[in-house]
C-alpha positions as CSV (number, residue, x, y, z in Angstrom):
1,X,-3.4,12.6,1.2
2,X,-1.1,15.0,0.6
3,X,-1.5,16.1,-3.1
4,X,0.1,19.3,-2.9
5,X,3.9,18.5,-4.4
6,X,2.3,16.8,-7.3
7,X,4.5,16.7,-10.7
8,X,3.4,17.6,-14.6
9,X,2.7,14.1,-16.1
10,X,4.4,14.3,-19.4
11,X,5.3,11.4,-21.7
12,X,9.3,10.8,-21.8
13,X,10.9,12.6,-24.5
14,X,13.6,9.9,-24.5
15,X,13.3,6.4,-26.2
16,X,12.6,3.8,-24.0
17,X,15.5,2.2,-21.7
18,X,16.7,-1.1,-22.4
19,X,15.0,-2.7,-19.1
20,X,16.8,-6.1,-20.2
21,X,20.3,-4.5,-19.8
22,X,18.8,-2.7,-16.7
23,X,17.1,-5.4,-14.7
24,X,19.5,-8.4,-14.0
25,X,18.1,-11.3,-12.2
26,X,20.4,-10.5,-9.6
27,X,21.4,-7.1,-9.6
28,X,19.7,-3.7,-11.2
29,X,21.1,-0.7,-12.0
30,X,21.2,2.3,-10.1
31,X,19.6,4.9,-12.5
32,X,16.5,3.0,-11.9
33,X,16.1,5.0,-8.7
34,X,16.9,8.5,-9.8
35,X,16.4,9.1,-13.7
36,X,13.2,11.2,-14.3
37,X,12.5,9.8,-17.4
38,X,12.6,6.3,-15.8
39,X,9.8,7.6,-13.0
40,X,7.6,9.4,-16.2
41,X,7.9,5.7,-17.7
42,X,7.0,3.8,-14.6
43,X,3.5,6.4,-14.2
44,X,2.7,5.1,-17.4
45,X,3.6,1.9,-17.3
46,X,3.1,0.7,-14.0
47,X,1.0,3.5,-11.6
48,X,-1.5,4.8,-14.5
49,X,-2.0,0.9,-16.0
50,X,-2.1,-1.5,-13.1
51,X,-4.6,-2.1,-10.0
52,X,-3.3,0.3,-7.3
53,X,-4.6,0.5,-4.0
54,X,-6.9,3.6,-3.1
55,X,-8.6,3.4,0.3
56,X,-10.9,1.4,2.2
57,X,-14.8,1.7,2.4
58,X,-15.0,2.0,6.2
59,X,-13.1,5.4,5.5
60,X,-16.4,6.6,3.7
61,X,-19.3,5.0,6.0
62,X,-22.3,7.1,5.0
63,X,-23.9,8.4,1.9
64,X,-22.2,11.2,0.8
65,X,-19.1,11.0,2.5
66,X,-15.8,11.4,0.5
67,X,-12.0,11.3,1.1
68,X,-9.0,12.5,-0.8
69,X,-6.5,9.9,-2.0
70,X,-4.1,9.1,-4.8
71,X,-3.0,7.0,-7.8
72,X,0.9,8.0,-7.9
73,X,0.7,11.6,-7.9
74,X,-2.6,12.1,-9.3
75,X,-5.2,13.1,-6.7
76,X,-8.4,11.4,-6.9
77,X,-11.7,11.5,-4.6
78,X,-13.3,8.6,-3.2
79,X,-16.6,9.2,-2.6
80,X,-20.1,7.3,-2.0
81,X,-22.9,8.6,-3.7
82,X,-26.4,8.7,-1.9
83,X,-27.6,5.0,-3.0
84,X,-24.1,3.9,-1.4
85,X,-22.4,3.1,-4.6
86,X,-18.3,4.3,-4.4
87,X,-16.9,6.0,-6.9
88,X,-13.1,7.2,-7.8
89,X,-13.2,10.7,-9.4
90,X,-10.2,12.5,-10.8
91,X,-9.8,15.4,-9.1
92,X,-9.9,18.3,-12.2
93,X,-12.5,20.2,-13.9
94,X,-13.0,19.3,-17.0
95,X,-13.7,22.7,-18.2
96,X,-10.3,24.8,-17.1
97,X,-8.5,22.0,-15.2
98,X,-9.2,23.5,-11.5
99,X,-9.2,21.3,-8.8
100,X,-12.8,20.9,-7.6
101,X,-12.1,20.0,-3.9
102,X,-9.2,20.9,-1.5
103,X,-10.5,19.4,1.6
104,X,-9.2,15.9,3.2
105,X,-12.6,14.7,4.0
106,X,-16.2,15.6,4.4
107,X,-19.7,15.0,3.5
108,X,-21.1,16.4,0.1
109,X,-23.6,16.1,-2.1
110,X,-21.5,18.1,-4.8
111,X,-18.3,19.7,-5.8
112,X,-18.3,22.8,-7.2
113,X,-15.3,24.3,-8.9
114,X,-13.5,27.6,-7.7
115,X,-13.1,29.2,-11.3
116,X,-16.0,29.3,-12.9
117,X,-18.7,27.5,-10.6
118,X,-19.2,24.3,-12.7
119,X,-21.0,21.9,-10.2
120,X,-20.4,18.1,-9.8
121,X,-22.4,15.3,-8.3
122,X,-20.3,13.2,-6.1
123,X,-21.1,10.5,-8.7
124,X,-19.3,12.8,-11.4
125,X,-21.9,13.9,-13.1
126,X,-22.3,17.6,-14.3
127,X,-25.1,19.2,-12.8
128,X,-24.7,22.4,-13.8
129,X,-23.0,25.5,-14.7
130,X,-23.6,29.4,-14.2
131,X,-24.9,31.5,-17.2
132,X,-26.0,27.9,-19.2
133,X,-26.7,30.5,-22.5
134,X,-23.7,30.3,-23.4
135,X,-23.5,26.7,-23.7
136,X,-26.3,26.1,-25.8
137,X,-25.7,22.9,-27.7
138,X,-23.4,21.7,-25.5
139,X,-23.8,17.7,-24.2
140,X,-23.2,18.0,-20.5
141,X,-23.0,14.3,-20.0
142,X,-19.7,14.6,-21.6
143,X,-18.3,17.1,-19.2
144,X,-18.5,15.3,-16.0
145,X,-15.5,14.5,-13.7
146,X,-13.3,12.1,-15.1
147,X,-13.7,8.5,-13.5
148,X,-11.4,5.8,-12.8
149,X,-11.7,3.4,-15.5
150,X,-12.3,0.5,-13.3
151,X,-12.9,0.1,-9.8
152,X,-12.3,-3.0,-7.5
153,X,-13.7,-4.1,-3.7
154,X,-11.6,-6.6,-2.0
155,X,-13.1,-7.6,1.2
156,X,-13.5,-3.7,1.5
157,X,-10.0,-2.8,0.3
158,X,-10.7,-0.4,-3.0
159,X,-8.7,-0.3,-6.0
160,X,-8.6,1.4,-8.9
161,X,-7.1,1.3,-12.3
162,X,-6.8,3.9,-15.3
163,X,-6.5,1.0,-17.8
164,X,-10.1,0.2,-19.3
165,X,-8.6,-3.3,-20.1
166,X,-6.4,-6.2,-18.3
167,X,-6.3,-8.5,-15.4
168,X,-9.7,-8.4,-13.2
169,X,-8.9,-7.2,-9.7
170,X,-9.0,-11.3,-8.6
171,X,-6.5,-11.8,-11.2
172,X,-4.0,-9.1,-9.9
173,X,-4.1,-10.1,-6.4
174,X,-4.1,-13.8,-6.7
175,X,-2.6,-15.3,-3.9
176,X,-2.5,-12.2,-1.9
177,X,-6.1,-12.7,-1.3
178,X,-5.3,-14.9,1.0
179,X,-3.3,-12.6,3.3
180,X,-6.0,-10.2,3.0
181,X,-8.8,-12.8,4.1
182,X,-6.3,-13.7,7.4
183,X,-6.1,-10.1,8.1
184,X,-9.9,-10.0,8.0
185,X,-10.1,-13.5,10.0
186,X,-8.8,-11.2,12.8
187,X,-11.5,-9.4,13.4
188,X,-14.3,-11.4,15.5
189,X,-16.7,-10.1,13.0
190,X,-14.6,-10.4,10.1
191,X,-14.0,-7.0,8.7
192,X,-11.4,-4.3,9.0
193,X,-11.7,-0.8,9.6
194,X,-9.6,2.1,8.7
195,X,-11.0,4.7,10.8
196,X,-7.8,5.7,13.2
197,X,-6.6,8.8,10.7
198,X,-3.3,8.5,9.0
199,X,0.3,10.1,9.6
200,X,2.2,11.5,6.5
201,X,5.5,10.8,6.2
202,X,7.8,12.4,3.2
203,X,10.8,11.1,2.6
204,X,13.8,11.9,-0.1
205,X,14.2,8.7,-1.8
206,X,12.4,6.7,-4.6
207,X,9.3,4.9,-4.4
208,X,11.0,1.1,-5.0
209,X,13.4,1.6,-2.4
210,X,10.1,1.7,0.1
211,X,8.6,-1.1,-1.6
212,X,11.4,-3.3,-1.4
213,X,12.1,-2.6,2.2
214,X,8.4,-3.5,3.5
215,X,9.3,-7.0,3.3
216,X,13.1,-7.4,3.3
217,X,14.1,-9.5,6.3
218,X,17.6,-9.0,6.3
219,X,17.7,-5.3,7.5
220,X,15.5,-5.5,10.9
221,X,18.4,-6.8,13.3
222,X,20.5,-3.7,12.1
223,X,18.5,-0.9,11.6
224,X,15.7,-1.8,14.0
225,X,18.2,-3.0,16.9
226,X,17.4,-0.3,19.5
227,X,13.7,-0.9,19.2
228,X,14.4,-5.0,19.4
229,X,16.3,-4.5,22.7
230,X,13.3,-2.8,24.4
231,X,10.3,-4.4,23.2
232,X,10.6,-7.8,24.8
233,X,8.6,-9.4,22.8
234,X,11.3,-11.6,21.1
235,X,10.7,-9.7,17.8
236,X,14.3,-10.0,17.1
237,X,14.5,-13.4,16.8
238,X,11.6,-13.6,13.7
239,X,14.5,-11.8,11.8
240,X,17.6,-13.6,12.8
241,X,20.1,-16.1,10.8
242,X,18.1,-19.1,12.8
243,X,14.7,-18.0,12.3
244,X,12.2,-20.5,10.7
245,X,10.2,-17.8,9.1
246,X,10.3,-17.6,5.2
247,X,10.5,-14.8,2.6
248,X,8.3,-15.5,-0.1
249,X,7.5,-14.4,-4.0
250,X,3.9,-14.8,-4.6
251,X,4.1,-13.5,-8.1
252,X,2.7,-10.2,-9.8
253,X,5.0,-8.2,-7.4
254,X,3.4,-9.2,-4.3
255,X,5.9,-10.9,-1.3
256,X,5.6,-11.1,2.0
257,X,7.6,-12.3,5.5
258,X,5.7,-15.3,6.6
259,X,6.5,-15.0,10.2
260,X,3.9,-17.9,11.3
261,X,6.6,-20.6,11.5
262,X,8.1,-18.5,14.6
263,X,4.6,-17.8,16.0
264,X,3.8,-21.7,15.5
265,X,6.6,-22.9,17.3
266,X,6.0,-20.4,20.4
267,X,2.5,-21.7,20.5
268,X,1.1,-18.6,22.4
269,X,-2.1,-16.9,21.5
270,X,-1.4,-12.9,20.7
271,X,2.6,-13.5,20.5
272,X,2.7,-12.1,17.5
273,X,1.5,-8.8,19.2
274,X,3.6,-9.0,21.9
275,X,1.1,-10.0,24.3
276,X,-1.3,-12.7,26.2
277,X,-4.5,-13.5,25.6
278,X,-5.5,-12.9,29.5
279,X,-4.3,-9.5,28.7
280,X,-7.0,-9.0,25.9
281,X,-9.9,-10.7,27.8
282,X,-12.9,-8.9,25.7
283,X,-11.1,-10.1,22.4
284,X,-10.2,-13.6,23.1
285,X,-13.7,-14.2,24.2
286,X,-15.1,-12.4,21.2
287,X,-13.1,-14.4,19.0
288,X,-13.9,-17.6,20.6
289,X,-17.5,-16.7,20.2
290,X,-17.2,-15.9,16.8
291,X,-14.8,-19.1,15.5
292,X,-15.0,-21.6,18.0
293,X,-11.9,-21.9,20.6
294,X,-10.1,-24.3,18.3
295,X,-10.0,-21.9,15.2
296,X,-9.8,-19.0,17.0
297,X,-6.6,-20.2,18.7
298,X,-5.0,-21.0,15.5
299,X,-5.9,-17.5,14.3
300,X,-4.5,-15.7,17.3
301,X,-1.2,-17.8,16.8
302,X,-0.9,-17.1,13.4
303,X,-1.1,-13.3,13.8
304,X,-1.4,-11.0,11.0
305,X,0.2,-10.8,7.8
306,X,3.6,-8.9,6.7
307,X,2.8,-8.5,3.0
308,X,3.9,-5.8,0.2
309,X,1.0,-5.9,-2.5
310,X,2.1,-4.5,-5.3
311,X,2.8,-1.5,-6.0
312,X,1.6,0.5,-2.9
313,X,-0.2,-1.3,-0.3
314,X,2.1,-2.8,2.9
315,X,0.0,-4.8,5.3
316,X,2.5,-4.9,8.3
317,X,0.8,-6.6,11.0
318,X,-0.8,-3.9,13.3
319,X,-0.7,-1.2,10.5
320,X,-0.9,-0.8,6.7
321,X,1.2,1.8,4.8
322,X,0.2,3.3,1.5
323,X,3.1,4.6,-0.7
324,X,2.6,7.4,-2.9
325,X,5.3,8.7,-5.1
326,X,5.9,12.1,-6.2
327,X,9.4,12.2,-8.1
328,X,12.0,10.2,-8.9
329,X,13.6,10.8,-5.7
330,X,10.4,12.0,-3.1
331,X,7.7,10.0,-1.9
332,X,5.2,9.8,0.8
333,X,3.9,6.9,3.3
334,X,0.6,7.2,4.7
335,X,0.5,4.9,7.7
336,X,-2.5,4.3,10.2
337,X,-3.6,1.7,12.5
338,X,-5.5,-1.3,11.4
339,X,-8.7,-1.7,13.5
340,X,-10.7,-4.9,13.6
341,X,-14.8,-4.4,14.0
342,X,-15.8,-5.9,17.0
343,X,-12.4,-5.8,19.0
344,X,-12.1,-2.1,21.0
345,X,-9.4,-3.3,23.4
346,X,-7.4,-4.6,20.7
347,X,-7.9,-1.7,18.8
348,X,-7.1,0.7,21.8
349,X,-3.4,-1.1,22.0
350,X,-3.4,-1.2,18.2
351,X,-3.4,2.5,18.1
352,X,-0.8,2.9,20.7
353,X,1.4,0.7,19.4
354,X,1.5,2.8,15.7
355,X,1.9,5.9,17.6
356,X,4.9,4.5,19.4
357,X,6.4,2.8,16.2
358,X,5.6,5.3,13.4
359,X,4.5,8.3,15.4
360,X,6.2,11.5,15.6
361,X,8.5,10.4,18.7
362,X,8.5,6.6,16.8
363,X,11.7,5.0,16.1
364,X,10.7,2.6,13.6
365,X,9.6,4.8,10.6
366,X,12.6,7.0,11.5
367,X,14.9,4.5,11.0
368,X,13.4,3.2,7.8
369,X,13.6,6.6,6.4
370,X,16.7,7.6,7.5
371,X,18.1,4.5,5.2
372,X,15.8,5.4,2.5
373,X,17.3,8.7,2.3
374,X,21.3,7.7,2.6
375,X,20.5,5.0,0.0
376,X,18.9,7.6,-2.6
377,X,21.9,9.6,-1.7
378,X,24.5,6.9,-2.6
379,X,22.6,5.3,-5.8
380,X,23.4,8.8,-7.1
381,X,26.9,7.9,-7.4
382,X,28.7,6.4,-10.3
383,X,30.9,3.5,-8.8
384,X,29.8,0.6,-8.3
385,X,26.9,1.3,-10.9
386,X,24.9,-2.2,-9.9
387,X,23.1,-3.2,-6.6
388,X,23.4,-6.8,-5.8
389,X,20.2,-8.7,-5.3
390,X,21.7,-12.2,-4.7
391,X,21.3,-13.0,-1.2
392,X,20.1,-16.7,-0.8
393,X,19.8,-17.2,-4.6
394,X,21.3,-20.7,-4.3
395,X,19.0,-21.8,-1.2
396,X,15.6,-20.6,-3.2
397,X,13.2,-23.4,-3.1
398,X,9.3,-23.9,-3.7
399,X,7.0,-24.2,-1.2
400,X,3.9,-26.8,-1.2
401,X,1.8,-24.5,-3.3
402,X,4.6,-23.5,-6.1
403,X,5.6,-20.5,-4.6
404,X,9.4,-19.1,-4.3
405,X,10.5,-18.9,-0.9
406,X,13.9,-18.4,0.9
407,X,15.3,-17.8,4.7
408,X,13.7,-15.2,6.5
409,X,17.0,-13.1,5.5
410,X,16.8,-14.0,1.9
411,X,16.2,-11.4,-1.1
412,X,13.7,-13.6,-2.4
413,X,11.0,-10.8,-2.2
414,X,13.3,-8.4,-3.9
415,X,14.3,-10.3,-6.9
416,X,10.7,-11.0,-7.2
417,X,9.7,-7.2,-7.3
418,X,11.7,-6.5,-10.0
419,X,10.8,-9.6,-12.3
420,X,7.5,-8.0,-12.2
421,X,8.7,-4.7,-12.7
422,X,10.5,-5.6,-15.8
423,X,7.7,-7.3,-17.5
424,X,5.3,-4.5,-16.9
425,X,8.1,-1.8,-18.2
426,X,8.6,-4.1,-21.2
427,X,4.9,-4.8,-22.0
428,X,3.5,-3.4,-25.2
């Protein structure tokens, strides 16, 4: 990931904002997207406190592999040691603060600081330093690289937390685990692989605009109209006023657009992918062999989830987005095609469609990026001060599992995100 444009992490000098006066049930204040002090508070209250998605274990498949990642603007090295254990290490030498790794990914048993030659094992332990006679009596065990306070792995998805205490990863994810399960089940071998490489898109916009947009079912008919006209997959009907799809608030800031009702109406396997089973015969045969024809058919009709896992992981049917905030008005989206173990023909199409939608010549992400930056400019104006989030409030309802849902175009997810945001910002 891109870590060049990081910012100093310093406590906000001003008193904490009155969050209950800035986040209301149906509106939020524009300063929440523009105020640098708010951004600093978010780093401490959200990004450095909750569970944050870092990477996938398939990105470091071999002993001594590593890849550069981040938690917010903070650079992190995700490594796999010689025993196969995964570590999340702060990319900062404990001697004089220099970065010990500047390469995006590779295979290394150790990292050497270029400033004074301190060398660290890929599990973070200090191995040694030049001219050791100058360090007589120093306890080397206390001078290793900083480690993430907690590391969690759910079905290959690696999350890190800088907080030593707090909810477990399972408690944080809650019902979002079922969506990850459904995603993995789309593979004949039950495993996702993140091996296609990342595209990076920097936008001059606050990270929360990106989080809100990922499960906003109101904008696609307008922002992505040009794509829908040529896609020939019926995707435009998923977000229309007559759609049977629903928007959902899972709690803990996790939200989704549940498109399965529309796919089930069609009853056609792989309709979610804009194709038919006969065009992916190898994948279809592998799924039937793995799950049996009935279950395989159901999985291939329902498709993959469209879920935003707070604060930074968006699973978007054929790809994942990882959101990285750099400042109050600058963010990076890291996006890659999903790959499913044991599905080479589907994977090939996944890569092609990802490049077509979010690659350098793709329209999908370019359309969204334009909206992000225009909105960021807009909220800097003083009148009106507030953003209205009340669409569909009158028809919010509970589903059979007790989660708040609304129509496909309703702002149930956005309200859910802000409720969780306020609870985190107000917490001691």
